[in-house]
C-alpha positions as CSV (number, residue, x, y, z in Angstrom):
1,M,0.0,0.0,0.0
2,A,1.4,3.4,-1.0
3,T,2.4,5.8,1.8
4,Q,0.0,8.6,2.1
5,T,1.1,12.3,2.0
6,T,-0.2,15.6,3.2
7,Q,0.4,18.9,1.4
8,L,2.5,21.6,3.0
9,R,2.2,25.1,1.9
10,I,4.9,27.8,2.2
11,V,5.4,31.3,0.8
12,S,8.3,32.1,-1.5
13,G,9.5,34.9,-3.7
14,N,7.6,33.2,-6.5
15,G,4.2,32.9,-4.7
16,I,2.8,30.0,-2.7
17,V,4.7,26.8,-3.0
18,T,3.5,23.3,-2.0
19,R,5.4,20.2,-0.9
20,D,4.2,16.7,-0.4
21,V,5.0,15.4,3.0
22,L,5.1,11.8,3.9
23,N,2.7,10.7,6.8
24,T,5.6,8.9,8.4
25,P,7.1,9.5,11.9
26,L,9.8,12.2,12.3
27,R,13.1,10.4,12.4
28,D,16.8,11.2,12.9
29,A,18.7,12.2,9.7
30,E,21.2,9.6,8.5
31,P,24.9,10.8,8.1
32,S,24.4,10.5,4.3
33,E,21.5,12.9,4.5
34,L,23.0,15.6,6.7
35,P,26.8,15.0,6.4
36,I,29.4,16.4,8.7
37,I,32.0,18.2,6.6
38,D,35.5,19.0,8.0
39,V,36.0,22.5,6.5
40,S,39.5,23.1,7.9
41,G,40.8,22.7,4.3
42,I,39.2,26.0,3.3
43,F,41.9,27.8,5.2
44,S,44.7,25.8,3.6
45,A,47.3,27.3,1.3
46,T,47.0,24.2,-0.8
47,Q,44.5,24.3,-3.7
48,A,43.9,20.5,-3.5
49,D,42.8,20.9,0.2
50,R,40.4,23.7,-0.7
51,Q,39.0,21.8,-3.6
52,A,38.4,18.7,-1.5
53,V,36.1,20.7,0.8
54,A,34.3,22.3,-2.2
55,D,33.6,18.8,-3.6
56,Q,32.0,17.7,-0.4
57,I,29.9,21.0,-0.2
58,R,28.7,20.3,-3.8
59,A,27.6,16.8,-2.9
60,A,25.6,18.1,0.1
61,A,24.2,21.1,-1.8
62,T,22.8,18.9,-4.6
63,S,21.3,16.3,-2.3
64,T,19.6,17.9,0.8
65,G,21.0,21.4,0.8
66,F,21.9,21.0,4.5
67,F,25.1,19.9,6.2
68,Y,27.2,20.3,9.4
69,I,30.6,21.9,9.4
70,A,33.3,21.0,11.8
71,N,36.8,22.4,12.4
72,H,35.5,25.8,11.2
73,G,37.9,27.9,13.2
74,I,35.5,29.6,15.6
75,R,36.4,28.9,19.2
76,A,33.8,27.6,21.7
77,P,34.4,30.5,24.1
78,V,33.1,32.9,21.4
79,T,29.8,31.1,20.9
80,D,29.5,30.2,24.6
81,A,29.8,33.9,25.6
82,A,27.2,34.9,22.9
83,C,24.8,32.2,24.1
84,S,25.2,33.1,27.8
85,A,24.7,36.9,27.2
86,S,21.6,36.1,25.0
87,L,20.0,33.9,27.6
88,D,20.6,36.7,30.2
89,F,18.8,39.1,27.9
90,F,15.8,36.9,27.0
91,R,15.3,35.9,30.7
92,Q,14.7,39.5,31.6
93,P,11.2,40.9,32.2
94,A,9.5,42.0,29.0
95,E,9.4,45.6,30.1
96,L,13.2,45.7,30.1
97,K,13.5,44.0,26.7
98,E,10.9,46.4,25.4
99,R,13.5,49.1,25.2
100,A,15.0,47.3,22.2
101,N,11.7,46.5,20.5
102,T,11.9,46.3,16.8
103,R,12.1,49.1,14.3
104,H,12.9,49.0,10.6
105,S,16.5,49.5,9.7
106,R,16.8,52.6,7.6
107,A,18.5,51.0,4.6
108,N,16.6,47.8,3.8
109,Q,13.4,47.8,5.9
110,F,14.4,44.6,7.7
111,K,13.2,44.7,11.3
112,V,16.0,44.8,13.8
113,G,16.0,44.6,17.6
114,W,13.9,42.5,19.9
115,K,10.8,40.8,18.6
116,P,8.4,39.7,21.4
117,P,6.9,36.2,21.7
118,Q,4.3,35.3,19.2
119,S,5.0,38.5,17.1
120,Q,6.4,36.5,14.1
121,H,4.6,34.3,11.7
122,I,7.0,33.0,9.0
123,N,4.5,30.6,7.6
124,P,0.9,32.0,7.6
125,F,-0.5,28.5,6.9
126,E,0.8,27.2,10.3
127,S,0.6,28.5,13.9
128,V,2.3,31.7,14.9
129,D,6.0,31.2,15.7
130,R,6.4,30.4,19.4
131,R,9.6,32.3,19.8
132,E,11.2,35.6,20.5
133,S,14.3,36.9,18.9
134,F,16.9,39.6,18.7
135,S,18.2,40.5,15.3
136,W,20.4,43.0,13.5
137,V,21.8,43.6,10.0
138,Y,25.3,44.3,8.6
139,H,27.0,47.4,9.9
140,A,30.3,48.3,8.1
141,A,31.8,49.8,11.3
142,H,31.7,46.3,12.9
143,D,33.2,44.6,9.9
144,P,36.9,43.9,10.6
145,S,37.7,44.0,6.8
146,V,36.3,47.5,6.6
147,G,36.8,49.2,10.0
148,M,35.6,52.4,11.4
149,D,38.3,54.5,9.6
150,S,37.2,53.3,6.2
151,V,33.4,53.6,6.5
152,A,33.5,57.1,4.9
153,D,35.3,55.6,1.9
154,I,32.5,53.1,1.0
155,P,31.2,53.8,-2.5
156,P,27.9,55.6,-2.5
157,K,26.1,52.9,-4.5
158,V,27.1,50.4,-1.8
159,A,26.5,52.7,1.2
160,A,22.9,53.4,0.1
161,F,22.0,49.9,1.2
162,L,23.9,49.8,4.4
163,H,22.4,50.0,7.9
164,A,23.6,53.3,9.4
165,D,21.0,54.5,12.0
166,A,22.6,57.5,13.7
167,D,21.7,56.3,17.2
168,G,23.3,52.8,16.8
169,F,20.1,50.9,17.3
170,P,19.6,48.1,18.4
171,W,22.9,48.0,20.4
172,T,22.3,51.3,22.2
173,A,18.9,50.0,23.4
174,A,20.1,46.7,24.6
175,P,22.3,45.9,27.6
176,P,26.0,46.6,26.9
177,Q,27.0,43.1,27.7
178,L,24.8,41.7,24.9
179,G,26.6,43.6,22.2
180,A,29.9,42.9,23.8
181,A,29.3,39.2,23.3
182,L,27.2,39.1,20.1
183,I,29.2,41.4,17.9
184,P,32.5,39.4,18.2
185,C,30.5,36.3,17.5
186,W,29.0,37.9,14.4
187,Q,32.5,39.1,13.3
188,A,33.9,35.6,13.6
189,V,31.0,34.0,11.6
190,L,31.3,36.8,9.0
191,G,34.9,35.8,8.4
192,L,33.8,32.1,8.1
193,G,31.1,33.1,5.7
194,R,33.5,34.8,3.4
195,A,35.7,31.8,3.3
196,L,32.7,29.5,2.6
197,V,31.6,31.7,-0.3
198,R,35.0,31.0,-2.0
199,S,34.6,27.3,-1.3
200,M,31.1,27.4,-2.8
201,A,32.6,29.2,-5.9
202,L,34.9,26.2,-6.4
203,A,31.9,23.9,-5.9
204,L,30.3,25.7,-8.8
205,D,33.3,25.2,-11.1
206,L,34.3,28.9,-10.8
207,D,37.5,30.6,-9.8
208,E,37.4,30.7,-6.0
209,H,37.5,34.5,-6.0
210,A,34.7,34.9,-8.6
211,F,32.3,36.4,-6.1
212,D,34.7,38.5,-4.1
213,A,33.5,41.8,-5.5
214,K,29.9,40.9,-4.6
215,F,30.4,40.5,-0.9
216,T,32.7,43.4,0.1
217,H,29.8,44.7,2.4
218,P,27.5,41.7,2.4
219,D,23.9,41.3,3.5
220,A,25.0,39.6,6.7
221,A,22.2,39.7,9.2
222,M,22.0,37.6,12.4
223,A,19.1,36.6,14.5
224,V,19.3,35.0,18.0
225,N,16.1,32.9,18.6
226,Y,14.8,32.0,22.0
227,Y,12.3,29.2,22.3
228,R,10.3,28.2,25.3
229,P,9.2,24.5,25.2
230,L,6.0,23.8,23.2
231,Q,3.0,22.4,25.0
232,P,1.7,19.0,23.8
233,P,-1.2,19.6,21.3
234,T,-4.7,18.3,21.9
235,A,-6.6,16.5,19.2
236,E,-8.4,19.7,18.2
237,D,-5.3,21.9,18.1
238,V,-3.3,23.0,15.1
239,P,0.2,21.8,16.3
240,D,2.3,24.7,17.4
241,V,5.6,25.4,15.7
242,S,8.6,27.2,17.2
243,I,9.4,28.5,13.7
244,G,7.1,27.6,10.9
245,S,8.1,25.7,7.8
246,H,10.0,27.9,5.4
247,T,13.1,28.3,3.2
248,D,15.8,31.0,3.7
249,F,16.2,34.0,1.5
250,Q,19.7,34.6,0.4
251,L,22.8,32.6,-0.3
252,F,23.2,30.5,2.8
253,T,22.7,30.4,6.6
254,I,25.2,29.4,9.2
255,L,23.4,28.2,12.4
256,W,24.7,27.6,15.9
257,Q,22.2,25.6,18.0
258,D,22.4,24.5,21.7
259,A,21.9,20.9,22.9
260,A,18.1,21.1,23.2
261,G,17.4,20.2,19.6
262,G,14.3,20.9,17.5
263,L,15.6,21.8,14.0
264,Q,13.8,19.6,11.4
265,V,14.6,19.4,7.7
266,L,12.3,18.2,4.9
267,S,14.1,15.7,2.7
268,R,13.6,15.6,-1.1
269,E,11.5,12.6,-0.6
270,G,9.1,14.5,1.8
271,Q,10.3,13.1,5.0
272,W,10.8,15.3,8.1
273,L,14.3,14.7,9.5
274,R,15.7,15.7,12.9
275,A,18.9,17.8,12.5
276,A,20.2,16.8,16.0
277,P,22.8,19.1,17.6
278,V,26.4,18.0,17.0
279,P,28.8,19.5,19.5
280,G,31.4,21.8,18.0
281,T,29.6,22.2,14.7
282,F,27.5,24.7,12.8
283,V,24.6,23.8,10.5
284,V,24.8,25.3,7.0
285,N,21.9,25.4,4.6
286,F,21.3,27.2,1.3
287,G,18.7,29.9,0.5
288,D,16.4,30.7,-2.4
289,Y,18.8,33.2,-4.1
290,M,21.5,30.5,-4.2
291,Q,19.1,28.0,-5.7
292,R,18.0,30.6,-8.2
293,I,21.5,31.5,-9.5
294,T,22.5,27.8,-9.6
295,N,19.5,27.0,-11.8
296,D,18.2,24.7,-9.0
297,R,21.5,22.8,-8.6
298,F,22.0,23.9,-5.0
299,L,18.9,23.2,-3.0
300,S,17.0,25.7,-0.8
301,T,15.4,23.2,1.6
302,V,12.3,23.6,3.7
303,H,12.9,23.5,7.4
304,R,11.2,24.3,10.7
305,V,11.8,24.2,14.5
306,Q,9.7,22.4,17.1
307,N,11.1,22.7,20.6
308,R,9.6,19.7,22.4
309,S,12.7,19.2,24.7
310,G,10.8,20.4,27.8
311,R,13.4,23.2,28.3
312,E,14.4,26.5,26.8
313,R,16.3,26.5,23.5
314,L,18.6,29.0,22.0
315,S,19.9,29.3,18.4
316,M,22.0,31.9,16.6
317,A,21.3,32.1,12.8
318,F,23.7,34.0,10.5
319,F,22.3,34.9,7.1
320,F,24.9,35.5,4.4
321,G,24.2,37.2,1.0
322,F,25.8,39.4,-1.6
323,N,26.0,43.1,-1.2
324,L,22.4,44.4,-1.5
325,D,23.4,46.7,-4.4
326,E,24.6,43.6,-6.3
327,S,22.8,41.4,-8.8
328,C,23.4,37.9,-10.2
329,A,22.0,36.0,-13.1
330,V,21.9,32.2,-13.4
331,L,25.6,31.1,-13.6
332,D,26.7,29.6,-16.9
333,T,28.5,26.8,-15.1
334,C,25.1,25.6,-13.8
335,V,23.5,25.3,-17.2
336,A,24.0,22.0,-19.0
337,P,24.2,21.7,-22.8
338,G,20.7,22.0,-24.2
339,E,19.3,23.3,-20.9
340,E,17.8,26.7,-20.4
341,K,18.2,29.3,-17.6
342,R,15.1,28.9,-15.5
343,Y,15.3,32.4,-13.8
344,D,15.7,36.0,-14.9
345,E,18.4,38.0,-13.2
346,V,17.2,39.8,-10.1
347,G,19.0,42.2,-7.8
348,C,19.7,41.1,-4.2
349,Y,17.8,44.0,-2.7
350,E,14.8,43.4,-5.0
351,W,14.9,39.7,-4.1
352,M,14.9,40.4,-0.3
353,Q,12.0,42.8,-0.6
354,R,10.1,40.3,-2.7
355,R,10.6,37.6,0.0
356,L,9.6,40.0,2.7
357,R,6.4,41.0,0.8
358,A,5.6,37.3,0.1
359,M,5.1,36.7,3.8
360,Q,2.1,39.0,3.6
361,V,-0.5,36.5,2.5
362,D,-4.2,37.0,2.0
363,L,-5.3,33.7,3.5
364,G,-8.9,34.1,2.2
365,A,-7.8,34.5,-1.4
366,G,-4.9,32.1,-1.0
367,K,-2.6,34.5,-2.8
368,V,0.5,36.6,-2.0
369,A,-0.7,40.1,-1.2
370,A,0.7,43.0,-3.1
371,A,2.6,45.3,-0.9
């Protein structure tokens, strides 16, 4: 007898997308489904070492679009300090966190700062997200490759898309110890992200520096998510989600997660898989823009979070994309002989706005609302 499926709906930059999901129990991912890749070779002076990592990334990118990275060069004290400071922040009374409540960043209209519990709804076809978060976007003054002294020299076409609120929000509205721990963590992951982009260029049969000019001032946002445990659903309830089913927006995401677990990945076969925490690793997954410019070679995979651990959970998600003033068409190396490019070229800023607008869905009409 054939295994039955249910239909999952998510929003995307191309409208509402459906996925068939197997009605089989959630299970742990096999190592072949979510591999652990030793990425120490991306820092090697030897081309063969760097190519070996790229080959493993290509294999993961074209199978599930998710993988773990080990030996990534970010020391545990950096992430431990960021985790500890974040927990201190989230455990405060709401009236203290309210000082850092969200506002739109001036440059790209992405909401930064503290988002209260149940104020986010990433998938309008599922429950509201049972989380709170603290987020921010790229600021050149915090980028070690730019530095405060060089901010004034940023080309105007790039600077027009950079976050530069005069009052330094959200850091000036949050406890000083939060920024003191989170900004160094962001800086460390930013450096790792730049190294991974070069490895991904090799994985796409390009020169490893092919994208360098496109991420001088990247769309490098970070969100710290805090989850209280979900309550067991009753038979009448729509099951709660900590974060609803979705795909990410830009090139890729680097995720640190604590030991509580809860991240779930939808396989190509429609099976929900647990992406269990692996000490000392980050999880990497590709976003919609990467899938688009690779002509669907690199997969942007649906995922969600359900914190049923019975305790609080913390994750730190780093979202990496090209400069917002940049644009990228489907790469020629991703188009086989006789194959057509499936997507038109679209600017990074335009794509981000399209994705943000797509989350505004008219549920009655079942369409993405114009905004």
